[in-house]
C-alpha positions in Angstrom: -69.3 1.3 -77.8 -67.7 1.5 -81.2 -69.8 4.5 -82.1 -68.9 6.4 -78.9 -66.8 9.5 -79.8 -63.9 8.5 -77.5 -63.5 5.2 -79.5 -63.7 7.0 -82.8 -61.0 9.5 -81.7 -58.8 6.8 -80.3 -59.1 4.9 -83.6 -58.1 8.0 -85.5 -55.1 8.4 -83.2 -54.0 4.8 -83.6 -54.4 5.1 -87.3 -52.1 8.1 -87.3 -49.7 6.9 -84.6 -48.7 3.5 -85.9 -47.3 4.7 -89.3 -45.8 7.8 -87.7 -43.9 5.8 -85.0 -42.6 3.3 -87.5 -40.7 6.2 -89.2 -38.7 6.9 -86.1 -35.0 6.4 -86.6 -33.5 3.1 -85.6 -32.0 4.5 -82.4 -35.4 5.5 -81.1 -37.5 2.6 -82.4 -37.3 0.3 -79.4 -36.9 3.0 -76.7 -39.6 5.4 -77.8 -41.7 4.1 -80.8 -42.7 0.7 -79.3 -43.5 2.1 -75.8 -45.6 4.8 -77.4 -47.5 2.3 -79.4 -47.9 0.1 -76.2 -49.4 3.1 -74.3 -51.9 3.7 -77.0 -53.0 0.1 -77.1 -53.2 -0.1 -73.3 -55.3 3.0 -73.4 -57.6 1.3 -75.9 -57.7 -1.9 -73.7 -58.7 0.0 -70.6 -61.4 2.0 -72.4 -62.9 -1.1 -73.9 -62.7 -2.8 -70.5 -64.4 0.1 -68.8 -67.2 0.2 -71.4 -67.8 -3.6 -71.1 -67.8 -3.9 -67.3 -71.1 -3.6 -65.4 -69.4 -3.2 -62.0 -68.8 0.5 -61.4 -65.7 -0.2 -59.2 -64.0 -2.2 -61.9 -65.0 0.3 -64.5 -63.6 3.2 -62.5 -60.3 1.3 -62.1 -60.0 1.0 -65.9 -60.9 4.6 -66.5 -58.2 5.7 -64.0 -55.7 3.4 -65.8 -56.7 4.8 -69.1 -56.0 8.3 -67.8 -52.5 7.2 -66.8 -51.9 5.7 -70.2 -53.1 8.8 -71.9 -50.8 11.0 -69.8 -47.8 8.7 -70.6 -48.8 8.8 -74.3 -48.9 12.6 -74.2 -45.4 12.8 -72.7 -44.0 10.4 -75.3 -45.5 12.2 -78.2 -44.1 15.5 -76.9 -40.7 13.9 -76.4 -40.8 12.7 -80.1 -41.5 16.3 -81.1 -38.6 17.6 -79.0 -36.3 15.0 -80.5 -37.5 16.1 -84.0 -38.9 12.7 -84.8 -42.3 14.3 -85.6 -42.9 17.3 -87.8 -44.6 20.2 -86.1 -47.8 19.6 -88.1 -47.9 16.0 -87.2 -47.4 16.8 -83.5 -50.2 19.4 -83.7 -52.5 16.7 -85.2 -51.6 14.2 -82.5 -51.9 16.7 -79.7 -55.4 17.7 -80.9 -56.5 14.1 -80.9 -55.0 13.4 -77.5 -56.6 16.5 -76.0 -60.0 15.5 -77.4 -59.6 12.0 -76.0 -58.6 13.5 -72.7 -61.7 15.7 -72.6 -64.0 12.8 -73.5 -62.3 10.6 -70.9 -62.6 13.4 -68.3 -66.3 13.7 -69.0 -66.8 9.9 -68.7 -64.9 9.9 -65.4 -67.0 12.8 -64.1 -70.2 11.0 -65.1 -69.0 8.0 -63.1 -68.1 10.2 -60.1 -64.4 9.6 -60.4 -62.2 12.4 -59.2 -58.8 12.6 -60.8 
């Protein structure tokens, strides 16, 4: 599991995201930084749960929840860029990681026969 590309990319995203969101101004720290971090950790939780579960139904539920968390994370990172809390280069880096995670998640879901 830990050597799977999706987990490596998610780790890279978390490693970038935590320091980046702690730099948000005070007025956005609780309204945007913490929820962004929460979405990323919930994404991780659902992916780990999907990888550990043997039951295909439970696994597919977690993959669908991971897709939701990824979408929410994508919107929050975009909002941070629009509010100028992230530099354009930082946003591009995060977007690339999020897109790669999305493609890997989509492939995993397709392999499981899950239509999103």
